[in-house]
C-alpha positions in Angstrom: 7.3 -29.8 -20.8 9.5 -28.6 -18.0 12.1 -30.8 -16.6 14.4 -30.3 -13.7 17.9 -30.5 -14.9 18.8 -32.2 -11.7 16.6 -35.0 -12.7 18.1 -35.6 -16.2 20.2 -38.7 -16.9 23.3 -39.1 -14.7 25.5 -39.3 -17.7 24.4 -35.9 -18.9 24.7 -34.4 -15.5 28.1 -35.8 -14.9 29.5 -34.9 -18.2 28.3 -31.3 -17.7 29.9 -31.1 -14.3 33.1 -32.5 -15.6 33.2 -30.0 -18.4 33.3 -26.8 -16.3 35.1 -25.8 -13.0 33.1 -26.5 -9.8 31.4 -23.4 -8.7 32.1 -22.5 -5.1 30.6 -19.7 -2.9 34.3 -18.6 -2.1 34.7 -16.7 -5.3 37.4 -14.1 -5.6 35.9 -10.7 -6.5 39.2 -10.0 -8.3 38.8 -12.9 -10.5 35.2 -11.9 -11.4 35.9 -8.3 -12.1 39.2 -8.9 -13.9 41.1 -6.5 -11.9 39.2 -3.5 -13.1 40.3 -0.4 -11.3 37.1 1.5 -12.0 35.3 2.9 -8.9 31.7 3.0 -8.2 31.4 6.7 -9.0 33.3 6.1 -12.3 30.8 3.5 -13.4 27.8 5.7 -12.4 29.3 8.6 -14.3 30.1 6.5 -17.3 33.7 7.4 -17.2 35.1 3.9 -17.3 34.5 1.2 -19.9 33.5 -2.2 -18.4 32.6 -5.4 -19.9 29.1 -6.8 -19.4 29.7 -9.0 -16.4 31.4 -6.1 -14.6 28.4 -3.9 -15.4 26.0 -6.6 -14.0 28.2 -7.0 -11.0 27.5 -3.3 -10.0 23.9 -4.2 -9.6 24.6 -6.3 -6.6 26.2 -5.9 -3.1 29.8 -6.7 -2.2 29.0 -10.2 -0.8 26.9 -11.1 -3.8 29.0 -12.3 -6.8 27.9 -12.6 -10.5 29.4 -16.0 -11.7 28.0 -16.1 -15.1 25.6 -14.2 -17.6 23.6 -15.2 -20.5 21.9 -13.2 -23.2 18.2 -13.9 -23.8 14.9 -12.1 -24.8 11.2 -12.4 -24.2 8.4 -12.1 -26.7 5.7 -10.0 -25.1 2.8 -9.3 -27.5 4.5 -8.1 -30.7 7.6 -7.0 -28.9 11.1 -8.7 -28.4 12.4 -7.4 -25.0 16.0 -8.0 -24.2 16.9 -9.8 -20.9 20.2 -10.7 -19.3 20.2 -13.8 -17.0 22.8 -13.7 -14.3 23.8 -16.6 -12.0 24.5 -15.0 -8.6 25.8 -16.4 -5.4 25.5 -14.9 -1.9 29.0 -15.7 -0.5 27.7 -15.3 3.2 24.9 -17.9 2.8 26.3 -20.1 0.1 23.0 -20.0 -2.0 22.5 -19.2 -5.6 19.8 -17.6 -7.8 19.2 -16.8 -11.4 18.3 -13.1 -11.9 16.5 -11.9 -15.0 17.4 -8.3 -15.8 15.6 -6.1 -18.2 18.2 -4.2 -20.3 17.7 -1.0 -22.3 20.3 -2.2 -24.7 22.6 -5.1 -25.5 25.2 -5.1 -24.3 24.5 -2.7 -21.4 26.8 0.2 -21.1 26.3 0.9 -17.4 24.2 -0.2 -14.4 21.5 2.3 -15.3 20.6 0.2 -18.3 19.6 -2.8 -16.0 16.4 -3.3 -14.0 15.7 -6.6 -12.0 12.7 -8.3 -13.6 12.5 -11.8 -12.1 14.3 -13.9 -9.5 14.6 -17.7 -9.6 16.1 -19.1 -6.4 18.1 -22.3 -7.1 16.1 -24.3 -4.4 14.5 -27.7 -4.6 11.6 -26.3 -6.7 13.8 -24.7 -9.4 13.2 -26.1 -12.9 14.9 -25.2 -16.2 13.2 -26.9 -19.2 12.6 -26.6 -22.9 9.6 -26.8 -25.2 10.2 -28.9 -28.3 6.9 -28.0 -29.9 8.0 -24.4 -30.9 9.2 -23.5 -34.3 12.5 -22.3 -32.8 12.7 -25.1 -30.3 16.4 -25.2 -30.2 16.6 -21.5 -29.1 14.1 -21.4 -26.3 13.8 -22.6 -22.6 11.8 -21.7 -19.6 12.5 -21.2 -15.8 10.2 -21.6 -12.9 10.1 -22.0 -9.1 7.4 -22.3 -6.5 7.5 -18.5 -6.2 7.7 -17.7 -9.9 5.5 -19.3 -12.6 7.1 -20.5 -15.6 8.7 -17.8 -17.7 9.7 -18.5 -21.4 12.9 -17.1 -22.7 14.5 -17.2 -26.2 18.2 -16.6 -27.2 20.2 -15.9 -30.1 22.9 -18.3 -31.4 25.4 -15.4 -31.5 26.7 -13.8 -28.3 27.2 -10.0 -28.3 28.0 -9.2 -24.7 31.7 -9.6 -23.7 32.1 -12.2 -21.0 28.6 -13.8 -21.6 28.4 -17.6 -21.6 26.7 -19.7 -24.3 23.6 -21.7 -23.5 25.2 -25.1 -22.8 27.8 -23.5 -20.4 25.2 -21.4 -18.6 23.0 -24.4 -18.3 25.8 -26.6 -16.9 26.9 -23.9 -14.4 23.3 -23.7 -13.0 23.3 -27.5 -12.6 26.7 -27.3 -10.8 25.5 -24.5 -8.5 22.4 -26.5 -7.4 24.5 -29.7 -7.0 27.1 -27.9 -4.8 24.3 -26.7 -2.5 22.3 -29.9 -2.1 25.5 -32.0 -1.6 27.6 -29.6 0.5 28.6 -31.0 3.9 28.3 -27.5 5.3 24.5 -27.4 4.7 23.5 -30.9 5.9 22.3 -29.8 9.3 20.8 -26.3 8.5 18.2 -24.8 6.2 19.5 -23.0 3.1 18.7 -19.3 3.4 17.5 -17.3 0.4 16.6 -14.3 2.5 19.1 -12.1 0.7 16.8 -12.3 -2.4 14.2 -10.3 -0.5 16.2 -7.1 -1.0 15.4 -7.4 -4.7 11.8 -8.6 -4.6 8.8 -6.3 -4.9 10.6 -3.4 -3.3 10.9 -1.1 -6.2 13.9 0.3 -7.9 14.5 3.1 -5.4 14.9 0.6 -2.5 16.9 -1.8 -4.6 19.3 1.0 -5.4 19.4 2.2 -1.8 20.3 -1.3 -0.7 23.1 -1.5 -3.2 24.6 1.7 -2.0 23.9 1.3 1.7 27.7 1.3 2.3 27.6 5.0 1.5 25.2 5.9 4.3 25.5 3.1 6.8 27.7 3.5 9.9 28.2 1.1 12.7 27.2 2.0 16.3 28.4 0.1 19.3 25.9 -1.5 21.6 26.5 -3.6 24.7 24.4 -6.8 24.8 24.1 -8.8 28.0 23.0 -12.4 27.6 22.1 -14.5 30.7 20.9 -18.1 31.1 19.8 -19.9 34.2 18.0 -23.2 34.9 16.1 -22.3 38.1 15.1 -25.9 38.8 11.4 -24.9 39.6 12.6 -22.6 42.4 10.7 -19.3 43.1 12.2 -15.9 42.5 11.8 -14.7 46.0 14.9 -14.0 48.1 17.1 -14.6 45.0 20.0 -12.1 44.6 19.7 -11.6 40.9 21.8 -8.5 41.0 24.8 -10.7 41.5 24.1 -12.2 38.1 22.5 -9.3 36.1 24.5 -6.2 37.2 27.9 -7.4 36.0 30.0 -5.4 33.6 32.0 -2.2 33.6 29.2 -0.2 31.8 25.5 -0.7 31.8 24.3 -2.9 28.9 22.0 -1.5 26.1 20.1 -4.8 25.7 19.5 -7.7 28.1 18.5 -11.1 26.9 17.6 -13.3 29.9 16.7 -16.9 29.5 15.3 -19.1 32.2 14.6 -22.9 32.0 12.6 -25.1 34.3 10.5 -22.2 35.4 7.7 -24.6 35.9 7.9 -28.2 34.9 4.8 -29.4 36.7 2.5 -31.9 34.9 -0.1 -29.2 34.7 2.1 -26.7 33.1 3.5 -29.2 30.6 0.0 -30.6 29.7 -1.6 -27.2 29.1 1.5 -25.6 27.5 1.8 -22.8 29.9 2.8 -19.7 27.8 2.2 -16.8 30.0 5.4 -15.0 31.0 5.9 -14.9 34.8 5.5 -11.2 35.8 7.1 -11.9 39.2 10.3 -13.1 37.7 10.3 -10.3 35.2 9.8 -7.6 37.9 12.6 -9.1 39.9 14.9 -8.9 36.9 14.1 -5.3 36.2 15.0 -4.4 39.8 18.3 -6.3 39.6 19.9 -4.7 36.5 22.9 -2.4 36.3 22.1 0.8 38.2 23.8 3.0 35.5 20.8 3.2 33.2 17.0 3.1 33.1 15.4 -0.1 31.5 12.0 -1.3 30.4 10.8 -4.7 29.2 10.6 -4.9 25.5 8.9 -8.4 25.3 8.9 -11.8 26.8 8.0 -15.2 25.4 7.5 -18.4 27.4 6.9 -22.1 26.6 6.2 -24.1 29.8 9.6 -24.0 31.6 11.4 -21.8 29.1 11.2 -18.0 29.3 13.1 -15.4 27.3 12.9 -11.8 28.4 14.3 -8.8 26.3 15.0 -5.7 28.3 16.3 -2.5 26.7 17.3 0.9 27.8 14.3 3.2 27.7 15.8 5.6 25.2 16.2 2.7 22.7 12.5 2.1 22.3 12.0 4.6 19.4 14.8 2.8 17.4 13.1 -0.7 17.6 11.4 -1.1 14.3 10.3 -4.7 14.6 9.7 -7.2 17.4 8.5 -10.8 16.9 8.4 -13.9 19.0 8.2 -17.7 18.2 8.3 -21.0 20.1 9.1 -24.6 19.1 8.3 -27.6 21.3 10.7 -30.5 21.2 9.4 -32.6 24.1 7.7 -36.0 23.9 6.7 -36.5 20.1 8.0 -33.0 19.5 4.7 -31.7 20.9 5.2 -31.1 24.6 7.0 -28.0 25.7 9.2 -29.3 28.5 12.0 -29.2 25.9 12.4 -26.9 22.9 13.2 -23.3 22.2 11.8 -19.7 22.4 13.1 -16.9 20.3 12.8 -13.1 19.8 13.6 -11.2 16.6 14.1 -7.5 16.7 15.3 -4.8 14.4 17.4 -2.2 16.0 18.2 0.7 13.7 19.1 -1.1 10.4 20.4 -4.3 12.2 18.5 -7.5 12.7 19.1 -9.4 16.0 17.8 -12.8 17.0 17.9 -14.2 20.6 17.2 -17.9 21.2 16.7 -19.6 24.6 16.5 -23.4 24.4 16.3 -26.4 26.7 17.7 -29.5 24.9 17.4 -33.2 25.6 19.1 -34.3 28.9 21.4 -37.2 30.1 24.9 -38.1 29.0 24.1 -40.5 26.2 21.6 -38.3 24.4 24.0 -36.4 22.3 22.2 -37.2 19.0 18.9 -36.2 20.5 20.3 -32.8 21.5 21.6 -32.4 17.9 18.2 -33.2 16.6 16.6 -30.7 19.0 18.9 -28.1 17.8 18.2 -28.8 14.1 14.4 -29.0 14.9 14.5 -25.5 16.5 16.4 -24.0 13.5 13.7 -25.5 11.2 10.8 -24.5 13.4 11.6 -20.9 14.2 10.1 -18.9 11.4 9.0 -15.5 12.5 5.6 -14.0 11.5 6.9 -11.0 9.7 6.8 -9.8 6.1 9.9 -11.8 5.1 9.2 -14.9 7.2 12.7 -14.6 8.7 14.4 -17.7 10.1 17.1 -17.7 12.8 19.8 -17.5 10.2 18.2 -14.5 8.5 19.7 -12.1 11.1 22.9 -10.1 11.3 23.5 -11.0 14.9 22.4 -14.2 16.6 22.7 -15.0 20.3 21.8 -18.5 21.5 21.6 -19.1 25.2 20.1 -21.9 27.3 20.5 -25.2 29.1 21.9 -27.1 26.1 22.6 -30.1 28.3 25.8 -31.2 26.5 28.0 -33.0 29.1 31.7 -33.7 29.8 32.3 -37.3 28.7 35.2 -39.4 29.8 37.0 -41.3 27.1 35.8 -44.9 27.0 37.8 -47.0 29.5 39.8 -44.0 30.7 39.5 -41.5 33.5 39.8 -37.7 33.2 43.4 -36.6 33.8 42.2 -34.2 36.6 39.5 -33.7 39.1 36.4 -31.9 37.7 36.3 -29.7 40.8 39.8 -28.4 40.5 40.0 -24.6 40.1 41.9 -24.7 36.8 40.4 -27.8 35.3 38.4 -26.1 32.6 41.1 -26.3 30.0 41.2 -30.0 30.3 37.5 -30.6 30.7 36.8 -28.7 27.5 38.6 -31.3 25.5 35.9 -33.7 26.5 33.0 -31.3 26.1 30.3 -32.9 24.0 29.2 -29.5 22.6 32.7 -28.5 21.4 33.2 -32.0 19.9 29.8 -32.0 18.0 30.4 -28.4 16.7 33.8 -29.5 15.5 32.2 -32.4 13.6 29.6 -30.0 12.0 26.7 -31.8 13.7 25.3 -28.7 15.5 25.6 -25.0 15.8 27.3 -24.5 12.5 29.0 -21.1 12.3 28.5 -20.3 16.0 31.2 -19.1 18.4 31.7 -19.3 22.1 34.0 -17.4 24.4 36.8 -19.1 26.3 35.5 -20.9 29.4 37.5 -20.0 32.5 34.9 -21.0 35.1 33.8 -24.2 36.9 31.0 -26.4 35.4 27.6 -24.8 35.9 26.0 -28.2 36.7 25.3 -30.1 39.0 25.4 -28.8 42.5 23.8 -29.6 45.8 21.3 -26.9 46.3 22.4 -24.2 48.8 26.1 -25.1 48.3 29.0 -24.9 45.8 29.5 -28.7 46.1 28.8 -31.0 43.1 26.1 -33.5 43.3 26.6 -35.8 46.4 23.3 -37.6 45.9 23.0 -41.3 45.0 23.0 -40.5 41.4 26.1 -38.3 41.7 25.5 -36.6 38.3 28.9 -35.7 36.7 29.6 -31.9 36.5 29.1 -30.4 33.1 28.9 -27.1 31.2 25.2 -27.5 30.4 24.5 -23.7 30.4 26.0 -21.9 27.5 26.0 -18.7 25.5 26.9 -18.9 21.8 26.8 -16.3 19.1 26.8 -16.1 15.3 27.2 -13.1 13.0 29.3 -10.2 12.1 30.9 -7.3 14.1 30.4 -9.1 17.6 33.2 -8.7 20.1 33.1 -11.0 23.1 33.8 -9.1 26.4 33.0 -11.5 29.3 31.8 -15.0 30.0 31.3 -16.3 33.6 29.0 -18.1 35.9 27.8 -16.8 39.4 28.8 -19.3 42.1 27.2 -17.1 44.8 23.7 -17.9 43.7 22.8 -21.3 45.2 19.0 -21.7 44.9 19.2 -24.2 42.0 21.4 -27.2 40.9 22.5 -25.0 38.0 24.6 -21.8 38.4 23.5 -18.7 36.4 25.8 -18.0 33.4 26.3 -14.7 31.6 28.2 -13.3 28.6 28.7 -9.7 27.6 29.2 -8.5 24.0 30.0 -5.3 22.1 28.1 -5.4 18.8 28.5 -3.0 16.0 25.0 -2.5 14.7 24.1 -1.0 11.3 22.8 2.4 11.8 21.6 5.0 9.2 23.6 8.2 9.0 20.6 10.5 8.3 22.7 13.2 6.6 24.4 10.8 4.3 21.2 8.8 3.6 19.4 12.0 2.6 22.1 12.7 0.0 22.1 9.2 -1.4 18.3 9.0 -1.4 18.1 12.2 -3.5 20.8 10.9 -5.8 18.8 7.6 -6.2 15.5 9.3 -6.9 17.2 11.3 -9.7 18.9 8.2 -11.0 15.8 6.1 -11.0 13.7 8.8 -12.4 16.2 9.3 -15.3 16.3 5.5 -15.8 12.6 5.2 -15.9 12.3 8.1 -18.4 15.0 6.5 -20.7 13.6 3.0 -20.5 9.8 3.5 -20.3 7.6 4.2 -23.3 6.6 7.9 -23.2 4.9 10.6 -25.3 5.0 14.3 -25.4 2.1 16.7 -25.3 2.2 20.2 -26.6 0.2 21.5 -23.7 -0.7 20.3 -20.2 -3.2 23.1 -19.5 -6.3 23.2 -21.7 -7.9 26.6 -21.2 -11.5 27.1 -22.4 -11.7 30.7 -21.4 -15.3 31.8 -20.7 -17.8 28.9 -20.8 -21.5 29.6 -21.1 -24.5 27.4 -20.4 -25.7 25.4 -23.5 -22.7 26.5 -25.7 -20.3 24.0 -27.0 -16.6 24.8 -26.6 -13.8 22.8 -28.3 -10.0 22.7 -27.8 -7.4 20.6 -29.4 -3.9 19.4 -28.3 -1.3 17.2 -29.9 0.5 14.1 -28.6 3.6 12.8 -30.3 5.8 9.7 -29.9 9.5 10.4 -29.9 10.8 7.2 -28.5 12.1 4.2 -30.4 9.0 2.0 -30.0 5.3 2.0 -30.6 3.4 3.6 -27.7 -0.2 2.8 -26.6 -2.0 5.5 -24.6 -5.4 5.8 -23.1 -7.2 8.2 -20.8 -7.4 6.6 -17.4 -10.8 5.8 -15.9 -11.2 7.5 -12.5 -12.5 5.9 -9.3 -16.2 5.8 -8.2 -18.5 7.6 -8.2 -17.3 9.0 -11.5 -16.3 5.7 -13.2 -15.3 7.5 -16.4 -12.3 9.3 -17.8 -13.8 12.8 -17.4 -16.7 14.7 -15.9 -20.1 14.7 -17.7 -19.6 18.2 -19.2 -16.5 17.0 -21.0 -16.0 14.6 -23.9 -12.5 13.4 -25.2 -11.9 12.0 -28.6 -10.2 9.6 -29.1 -10.1 7.9 -25.7 -7.3 5.6 -26.6 -4.8 5.2 -29.5 -1.6 3.5 -30.7 1.1 5.9 -31.7 3.8 4.5 -34.0 7.4 5.9 -33.8 7.8 9.6 -34.9 4.0 10.0 -35.2 1.6 12.5 -33.8 -2.1 12.5 -33.0 -4.6 15.4 -32.4 -6.8 15.0 -29.3 -10.0 16.9 -29.2 -11.7 17.9 -25.9 -15.3 19.2 -26.0 -16.9 21.1 -23.1 -20.7 21.5 -22.9 -22.6 22.6 -19.8 -26.1 21.6 -20.7 -29.2 20.1 -19.2 -27.4 16.8 -18.7 -24.4 18.2 -16.8 -25.1 21.7 -15.4 -26.3 20.3 -12.0 -23.0 18.5 -11.4 -20.9 21.4 -12.7 -22.6 23.9 -10.3 -22.3 21.4 -7.4 -18.5 21.2 -8.1 -18.2 25.0 -8.3 -20.1 25.4 -5.0 -18.1 22.8 -3.1 -14.5 23.4 -4.5 -12.5 25.1 -1.7 -9.4 25.7 -3.8 -8.8 26.9 -7.3 -11.6 25.6 -9.5 -10.8 23.6 -12.7 -13.3 21.9 -14.9 -11.4 18.6 -14.6 -8.0 16.9 -14.5 -7.4 14.3 -17.3 -5.0 11.4 -16.7 -3.3 10.4 -20.0 -1.9 6.9 -19.2 0.9 5.6 -21.2 1.0 1.8 -21.2 4.1 0.6 -19.3 5.1 4.3 -19.0 4.3 7.4 -16.9 1.0 9.1 -16.5 0.5 12.7 -17.9 -1.8 15.0 -16.1 -3.8 17.6 -18.1 -5.7 20.4 -16.4 -8.9 21.6 -18.0 -9.6 25.1 -16.9 -11.6 28.2 -17.7 -14.4 30.5 -16.2 -18.0 29.5 -16.1 -20.3 32.6 -16.9 -23.3 32.1 -14.6 -26.9 31.5 -15.9 -30.2 31.2 -14.1 -30.5 27.6 -15.2 -29.4 25.2 -12.5 -29.5 27.8 -9.7 -31.8 27.3 -6.8 -34.8 29.5 -6.1 -33.1 30.9 -3.0 -29.9 31.9 -5.0 -32.0 33.6 -7.7 -33.9 35.5 -4.9 -30.6 36.8 -3.5 -29.4 38.6 -6.7 -29.6 42.3 -7.0 -28.9 42.4 -10.7 -29.2 40.0 -13.7 -27.4 36.7 -13.2 -25.4 37.4 -16.3 -23.6 40.2 -14.6 -22.2 38.0 -11.9 -18.8 36.3 -12.0 -18.2 32.6 -11.2 -16.8 33.5 -7.7 -19.7 35.9 -7.0 -22.4 33.4 -7.8 -20.5 30.8 -5.8 -20.8 33.0 -2.7 -24.6 33.3 -3.3 -24.9 29.5 -3.7 -23.2 29.0 -0.3 -25.3 31.6 1.4 -27.5 29.9 3.9 -29.0 32.9 5.5 -32.9 33.2 5.5 -32.8 36.8 4.1 -33.7 37.4 0.4 -34.0 40.5 -1.8 -37.2 39.1 -3.4 -39.3 36.2 -2.4 -39.8 34.8 -5.9 -37.3 34.7 -8.7 -37.7 37.3 -11.4 -37.0 34.8 -14.1 -39.9 32.7 -12.9 -42.2 35.7 -13.2 -40.9 36.6 -16.6 -41.8 33.1 -18.0 -45.3 32.6 -16.4 -46.2 36.2 -17.2 -45.3 35.5 -20.9 -47.2 32.2 -21.0 -50.2 33.7 -19.3 -50.5 36.3 -21.9 -50.4 33.7 -24.8 -53.9 32.3 -24.2 -54.7 29.2 -26.3 -51.3 29.5 -28.0 -49.8 27.5 -25.1 -51.8 24.3 -26.0 -49.5 21.3 -26.3 -47.0 22.7 -23.8 -45.8 20.6 -20.8 -46.1 17.3 -22.5 -42.6 15.8 -21.8 -39.1 16.4 -20.3 -37.0 15.8 -23.4 -35.9 19.5 -23.6 -35.6 19.3 -27.4 -35.7 23.1 -27.8 -32.5 23.4 -25.6 -30.6 21.6 -28.3 -31.3 24.3 -30.9 -29.4 27.5 -31.4 -32.5 29.6 -30.7 -32.5 28.4 -27.1 -29.4 30.6 -26.1 -31.3 33.7 -27.2 -33.9 32.7 -24.6 -31.1 32.1 -22.1 -29.7 35.6 -22.7 -33.2 37.2 -22.4 -33.6 35.7 -19.0 -30.0 36.3 -17.8 -30.1 40.0 -18.6 -33.6 40.8 -17.5 -34.2 42.1 -21.1 -37.1 44.6 -21.5 -37.7 43.3 -25.0 -40.4 40.9 -25.9 -39.8 37.3 -25.3 -37.7 36.0 -28.2 -39.5 32.6 -28.8 -42.5 30.5 -29.0 -44.9 29.6 -26.0 -43.5 26.1 -26.3 -40.0 27.5 -25.8 -41.1 29.4 -22.7 -42.8 26.3 -21.3 -39.6 24.2 -21.7 -37.5 27.0 -20.1 -39.8 27.1 -17.1 -39.5 23.3 -16.7 -35.7 23.6 -16.9 -35.7 26.4 -14.4 -37.5 24.1 -12.0 -35.8 20.8 -13.0 -32.1 21.7 -13.1 -31.3 22.8 -9.6 -29.4 20.4 -7.4 -32.4 19.9 -5.0 -36.1 19.6 -6.2 -38.4 22.6 -5.5 -40.2 20.8 -2.5 -37.0 19.7 -0.8 -36.5 18.8 2.1 -40.1 17.5 2.5 -40.5 15.5 -0.7 -40.8 12.1 1.0 -42.9 13.5 3.7 -45.3 15.2 1.2 -45.7 11.9 -0.7 -47.1 10.3 2.6 -49.9 13.0 2.9 -53.5 12.2 1.9 -55.0 15.7 1.6 -54.0 19.1 0.2 -54.5 20.7 3.6 -52.2 18.2 5.3 -49.5 18.8 2.6 -49.9 22.7 2.9 -48.8 22.4 6.6 -45.4 21.1 5.3 -45.3 23.4 2.3 -45.7 26.4 4.7 -42.4 25.3 6.3 -40.4 25.7 3.0 -38.3 28.8 2.5 -40.3 31.7 1.1 -38.9 31.4 -2.5 -39.8 27.8 -2.7 -43.2 28.2 -1.1 -44.2 31.1 -3.2 -43.0 29.6 -6.5 -45.0 26.4 -5.7 -48.2 28.2 -4.9 -48.1 30.6 -7.9 -47.1 27.8 -10.2 -50.1 25.7 -9.2 -52.5 28.6 -9.6 -51.1 29.2 -13.0 -51.4 25.6 -14.1 -55.0 25.3 -12.6 -56.0 28.3 -14.6 -54.6 26.8 -17.8 -56.3 23.5 -17.2 -59.6 25.2 -16.4 -59.4 26.9 -19.8 -58.5 23.5 -21.4 -55.0 24.7 -22.6 -53.4 21.8 -20.7 -54.3 18.2 -20.0 -54.7 17.7 -16.2 -53.2 14.2 -16.1 -50.2 15.2 -18.4 -49.4 18.3 -16.4 -49.8 16.5 -13.1 -47.4 13.8 -14.2 -44.8 16.1 -15.6 -44.6 18.6 -12.8 -44.9 15.8 -10.2 -41.7 14.2 -11.6 -39.9 17.6 -11.5 -41.1 19.1 -8.2 -40.9 15.9 -6.3 -38.0 14.1 -8.0 -35.8 11.8 -5.9 -32.2 12.7 -5.4 -31.2 9.3 -4.0 -32.8 6.8 -6.5 -31.5 7.1 -10.1 -33.7 6.1 -13.0 -37.5 6.0 -13.2 -39.8 4.4 -10.6 -43.3 4.2 -12.1 -45.0 3.5 -8.7 -43.3 6.6 -7.3 -44.3 8.6 -10.4 -47.9 7.7 -9.8 -47.7 9.0 -6.2 -46.1 12.2 -7.4 -48.8 12.7 -10.0 -51.6 12.1 -7.5 -50.0 14.7 -5.2 -49.9 17.4 -8.0 -53.4 16.4 -9.0 -54.7 17.7 -5.6 -53.3 21.2 -6.2 -54.0 21.8 -9.8 -57.5 20.4 -10.2 -60.4 22.9 -10.3 -61.8 21.8 -7.0 -58.7 23.0 -5.0 -59.4 26.7 -5.3 -60.1 27.4 -1.6 -56.9 25.8 -0.4 -54.7 27.5 -2.9 -56.4 30.9 -2.6 -55.2 30.8 1.0 -51.7 30.0 -0.1 -51.8 32.7 -2.8 -52.8 35.3 -0.3 -49.9 34.4 1.9 -47.5 34.4 -1.1 -48.9 37.7 -2.5 -48.4 39.4 0.9 -44.8 38.2 1.0 -44.1 39.2 -2.6 -45.8 42.6 -2.5 -48.4 41.6 -5.1 -51.3 43.1 -2.9 -49.6 46.5 -2.2 -49.8 47.9 -5.7 -46.3 46.8 -6.8 -47.6 43.9 -9.0 -50.7 44.0 -11.1 -52.5 41.8 -13.6 -52.0 42.2 -17.2 -54.3 41.5 -20.1 -52.7 39.9 -23.0 -55.5 37.3 -23.5 -55.3 35.9 -20.1 -57.7 38.1 -18.2 -56.9 39.8 -14.9 -56.8 37.1 -12.2 -53.8 38.5 -10.1 -51.5 35.6 -11.0 -49.3 37.1 -13.8 -47.1 40.1 -13.4 -46.2 42.7 -16.0 -42.6 42.1 -16.9 -41.9 45.8 -17.3 -42.8 46.4 -13.7 -40.8 43.5 -12.2 -38.2 45.8 -10.7 -40.8 47.1 -8.3 -40.1 43.9 -6.4 -36.6 45.1 -5.4 
């Protein structure tokens, strides 16, 4: 389906190329902008009228030129979304890309209407094809690269944007741009760099806009960089006066880049690719630097004989944002490290610097091999950072090393002067292989070198300043060089040190003043604030959005088991349909809201100028009260029932606060909390009951909850009317309006008769025991299930808090009495209360094996043969609760006087 236009027939390509002007990276900005006098601020404020190509140009930096634009659109779902495709060239790198820009309108009125959507680099993987199967096959095409999957675009036969191209012209311009890169002589020896596109990829609109406006807050700060290179010829560092080499300069350098070659070229070092930096050499370097500053090593990288050490002023360390190293071997079969390169990439402030130390192929006749080594190092150095930077992806590049280019006599001729003459360098440089190859474009494209005013650095008799007098008599040459590439680099000095005679090479150094991009924090803060406002405004204008009539949903006073309902309205006022839904929250909730809330509807599509009513229901009942009380107890700040997230598809989220005040009830509170109250629970506020829930002290006002006594006292009086109670945990009565009357009777300590049936009281008792966060026998539940006798279990039960222990003992006596009188079924009651009192807080769902163990445990305590064991427990409980001192007595009411029930009218005697 997709075909690369570069692979179409030659006649089509050539005719396209001949029909339009050849695109060149050297494009005049005046020609593109058409001489518009509008300033940046004019465009941002909308005070100047620009044509479309001028508006698009404002989206890019000064050295990135928009060559052509084309109107298109995409079909996404049921929507047609406008796009502008722009062919853009980076003048500095000479590479092209097609940008897809989402536009709020066609034509766009200003840069705020544009958002970069996709980027297609015009590299070897770029394809532009058409699908002939579509119903509108003549008006569609797709774009793809290795980084971007195929994206289908459609276009209109009529152009509405001033300055936009038709499809045939735009297509031909893309072909011409790609052809000009792949066939340019300037790029034959180097890799095409598309790193400038990284400023627009996946960094968000804020960073894109900040990049575009960086000229408003970037200043250039001067730094002195000292580059030194020396082939040490396998000689040790000792007794070497490195200060003669490294302490030159009128002022101390900010950064040193020191490269060594032939540090160790032994067979062992080459075979095992020695890569450990030599600490002795590094220590010697640090002690030999300029005395006017304090320095520290930033990093060092080594490959066999090559080592590159970066040393910085100590105060610069906080401003180094990135430091990466990389090595490339170019020895035998391009695998051994006796030749090759090592490199360091750093970011200082906002500037990117690269230092390369290389040792290229030796000998007079190996010029082509040296060129290949250079090209191999350029290809091989890719730093392991987020952008996979190459050497050329830096603002400032310094290449040092033993490059091994020689001085070559013309064939059949002799040099017009002696190589050793003091002023021979001007003549010698005419025959310098490096300068000749650079002039041909065969290596170091774009690099510069300072004027050489010193003797050749190679080759000398060791210990002297005499050129090679051995049998080989190697010709002197400028093997050791310092080159640079980039912007705002001023060359200050270039020399070699004749006084150091330990090697057959002389050390060489160069000093530079570099203006490095630095962020002016005050200006940056101002621009950043403007950009945030601009992007926020743009997002609000271009994104689907809805309005809500309230963002705080206040339920007022919320009571247990009473449904509360609130409504709010959402409306769509933008010019497109909007889809919204309430966002599902992260685990452990995994839902749009807490259990006590219900939202209807959860999702909806709103057409333009339409509204929708959303209903929020709040019900704190048997299903949710445990979680609600836990949230109240653990919330350290202002309590809200929940925060709902109303998500607009492709738009902003809206946060809705659900608030109110929970009126406490006895249901869900622990036995300890109920025993700390000095008045009915219904008279406490949410804040007051929270304080009681968080009270961990062992002191209680009573040792059994009054509400518990009220219920068992009533049930005890009912005699055989309680038959059929305690058969399930379905809590059906709680779903009837009559249950709330029972709730109020308990929460107010009402002196009136119980307002319900025995079955209602039985269900209320089960809820009182089942709804607290922890089961009654916590924290010994699992230990109790491992016991084999009631006596063994009572030893653990005696360790419970007095409210829990007393409730358990009195409850068992109460149940045993009912079972003896055949009001309840033993197995049924043991099963129900076993599940409640010994429930697991870690294993959700029912475990029938565990339930059997819980039932057997309860069976020991409520069967008729357990009287002796429980009688002892009752005696202890009665002493603690005051039942044996005349404050609590038995009551009749059909139950007889067994000392278990307490007259509800006399419960206050327990205070």
